[in-house]
Structure formats: structure tokens, C-alpha cells
N, C-alpha and C positions, 0 to 999 in steps of 0.2 A: 560654865555655861557656853562660853565661846568655843571651847574645845569640842563640846558636844555638838554644837551647831555645825562646826567644821567637819566633824566625822560624819554627821548626817548628810552634809553636802557631798562629801567624798563617796559615801555609799550610793547616793542618788546618781552621781556622775558615773560611778562604776557600773551600776545596773544599766544606765543608758548606754555605756560603752559595750556591755555584754549584749544588750538588745541589738545595737548596731552591728556588732560582729556576727551575731546569729542571722540577722537579716541579710547581711552581706554574703554569708555562707549559703543561705537559701537562694539568693540571686545568682550566685556562681553555679550552684547545682542546677538551677533552672536553666541558666544559659547553656550549660553543658548538655542538658537534655534536649533543648531546642536545636543546638548544633548537631547532635546525633540524629535527631528526627529529620533535620534538613538534609544531612548527608544520605540518610536512608531514602528520602523522597527523591533526591537527585539520582541515586543508584537505580531506583525503580523506574524513574523517567527514562534514564539511559537504556535500561533493559527493554522497556516498552518500545522505545524508538527503534532499537535494534531489531526487535521482533517484527515491528511494522515494516521496516526497511526490507527485512528478509521476506515477509509475506508479499510485499509489493513486487520484489524481484521475482518471486515465484509466479505471481499473477502475470507479470510482463512476459515471462518465459511461456506460460500457458497460452497467453493471448497470441504470442508469436507462433507457437506451434499450431494453434487453431487456424490462424491466418494462412500459414503455409499449407495446411491440409485443404482449406477452401480453395486456395489458388490452384493447387494440384487438381482438385476435383473440377474446377472451372475449366482449366486447360484441357483436361481429359474430355469433358463435355464438348468443348469447342472443337477439339480434334475429331470427335465422333460426329459432330454436326457438319464439319467441313467435309468429312468422308461421305456422309449421307448426301450432302448437297452436291458434291462432285458426281456421285453415283446417279443422282436425280438428273443432273444436267446431261450426263452421258445418255441416260435413258430417254430423256426428252429429245435430244438431238437424233437418237436412233429412230424414235417414233416419228419425228418430223421427216427424216429421210424416207422411211417406209411410206408415210402418208403422201409425200411428194411423188415417190415412185408410183404409188397406186393411182393417184389422181391425175398424173401427167402421162401415164402410159396409155397409149390409145388401145382401146379394147377392140378386138376383132370379133365381129358378129358372124 
């Protein structure tokens, strides 16, 4: 009877050991899966960051190009304005001269 009880105990211990081993294997497999998923997520994050950095660089280049275009346009407009302004000043001074001559020249009747 004692031998039977002992072998029954051994069987129980053995089945517990098997359960623990399979649970341990499951945990290890799960850990491996989690690690792989984590690595994949890190890879995707790095790729996303690189894509964003690249996009940001492109936007900065675009913005710089647009800024340059506007500066050039403004400078062109300013030169045009200065030219027109100078022409106007010359015209005004000519008009004043003519007006002065006309009003200060005695008219002979």
C-alpha cells in the first residue's frame, strides 16, 4: 500500500513537473514573440522618423525656395518702383522748371 501511495505521489509530482515545463515553454515562446514584436515596432518607428525627417527637410527646402522667389520678386518690384519714382521726380522737376519759366517770364503785350 505504501509503495502504491509513493508511486501515486511520484506520478502527481511528475505531472506537475510536466505542467511547469510546458508552462515555462509557453512563457519563453511568448517572450520571444513579444521581443520580435518590440523589434518590429522599433524598426517601424525608426523608418517613420526617417521618413518624417526627410519630409521635413523637403519642406524646409521648399520653404527656402519660396522665400528666395518672394525676395527676388520684391526686389524686382522695389527696383521698378525706384525707377518709376525717379522718373516721376525728374518729370516733376521738369514741370516745375517749365511752370517757373512760364509764370516768371514777362509777357509782352
